[in-house]
C-alpha positions in Angstrom: 0.0 0.0 0.0 1.5 3.4 -0.9 2.0 6.1 1.7 -0.8 8.4 0.4 -3.4 5.6 0.5 -2.3 4.6 4.0 -2.5 8.2 5.2 -5.9 8.6 3.6 -7.2 5.5 5.3 -5.7 6.5 8.6 -7.4 10.0 8.4 -10.7 8.4 7.4 -10.6 6.1 10.4 -9.6 8.9 12.7 -12.5 11.1 11.5 -14.9 8.3 11.8 -13.8 7.5 15.4 -13.9 11.2 16.4 -17.3 11.6 14.9 -18.6 8.7 17.0 -16.8 9.9 20.1 -18.3 13.4 20.1 -19.2 14.6 23.5 -22.7 15.8 24.4 -23.4 19.5 24.0 -24.1 20.9 27.4 -25.9 24.2 28.2 -23.8 24.7 31.3 -26.7 25.5 33.7 -25.0 26.4 37.0 -21.6 26.8 35.4 -22.6 29.5 32.8 -24.0 32.8 33.8 -27.8 32.8 33.4 -27.7 36.1 31.5 -25.6 34.4 28.9 -28.1 31.6 28.4 -31.0 34.2 28.5 -29.4 36.4 25.8 -28.2 33.6 23.5 -31.5 31.8 23.4 -33.7 34.9 23.9 -35.6 33.3 26.7 -39.1 34.6 27.5 -40.1 35.5 31.1 -41.7 32.1 31.9 -38.6 30.4 30.6 -36.3 32.7 32.7 -38.3 31.7 35.8 -37.9 28.0 35.0 -34.2 28.5 34.3 -33.8 30.1 37.8 -35.7 27.2 39.4 -33.6 24.7 37.6 -30.4 26.5 38.6 -31.5 26.5 42.3 -32.4 22.8 42.3 -29.1 22.0 40.5 -27.2 23.9 43.1 -28.8 21.8 45.9 -28.1 18.5 44.1 -24.5 19.3 43.2 -23.8 20.6 46.7 -24.9 17.3 48.2 -22.6 15.4 45.7 -19.8 17.8 46.4 -20.1 17.0 50.2 -20.1 13.3 49.3 -16.9 13.8 47.3 -15.2 15.8 50.2 -16.2 13.1 52.7 -14.8 10.4 50.4 -11.4 12.2 50.2 -11.3 13.0 53.9 -12.4 9.5 55.2 -11.3 6.9 52.7 -8.0 5.1 53.4 -5.3 6.1 51.0 -2.2 4.3 52.2 -2.0 1.4 49.7 -2.4 1.1 46.0 -5.5 -0.9 46.5 -7.0 1.9 48.7 -6.2 4.4 46.0 -7.8 2.2 43.3 -10.9 1.8 45.4 -11.0 5.6 46.1 -10.7 6.2 42.3 -13.6 3.9 41.6 -15.8 5.6 44.2 -14.8 9.0 42.9 -15.8 8.0 39.3 -19.2 7.0 40.6 -19.7 10.5 42.2 -18.4 12.2 39.0 -20.8 10.2 36.9 -23.7 11.2 39.2 -22.6 14.8 38.8 -22.7 14.6 35.0 -26.2 13.0 35.2 -27.4 15.8 37.4 -26.1 18.5 35.0 -27.6 16.5 32.0 -31.0 16.2 33.7 -31.3 20.0 34.0 -30.0 20.5 30.4 -32.8 18.3 29.2 -35.4 20.2 31.4 -34.4 23.5 29.9 -34.3 22.2 26.3 -37.8 20.7 26.8 -39.2 24.2 27.3 -37.3 25.7 24.2 -39.4 26.6 21.2 -38.4 25.3 17.8 -36.3 28.4 17.0 -34.4 28.3 20.3 -33.7 24.5 19.9 -32.4 25.0 16.3 -30.1 27.8 17.6 -28.8 25.3 20.2 -28.3 22.6 17.6 -26.4 25.1 15.4 -24.2 26.2 18.2 -23.4 22.6 19.1 -22.4 21.8 15.5 -20.1 24.8 15.5 -18.1 23.4 18.4 -18.4 19.8 17.1 -20.6 18.6 20.0 -23.5 16.2 19.8 -26.8 18.1 20.6 -29.1 16.5 23.1 -32.3 15.2 21.5 -35.6 16.3 22.9 -38.4 13.9 22.2 -41.8 15.6 22.3 -44.2 14.1 24.8 
């Protein structure tokens, strides 16, 4: 196989893998200033109220998980490699719970977007090569 064909094949496989490994496109509720979300998506009053409710609930849930994480580091044995491996596994569980909480509130906000707002979200996600979350109408 000549070098050009090999490089072409390698690049094709790389793009295919990266396309399938795209990360979800997060709105960043709780991490992004609410005003930014409000302006970018031109939220209406009732949507702004819901956003603030979601943000408050998210803060409570993430605070509890953050306390769980702090307790884990303060109280878990860390003297042997096995202890550290177990600590790492427990930390990954907390980290995954945190991602799920943020995702839950992203879905809640997306569910109250109108079609134009959702299309703006999809467009922004595509610009940064992220996979938009799909909202299935009820």
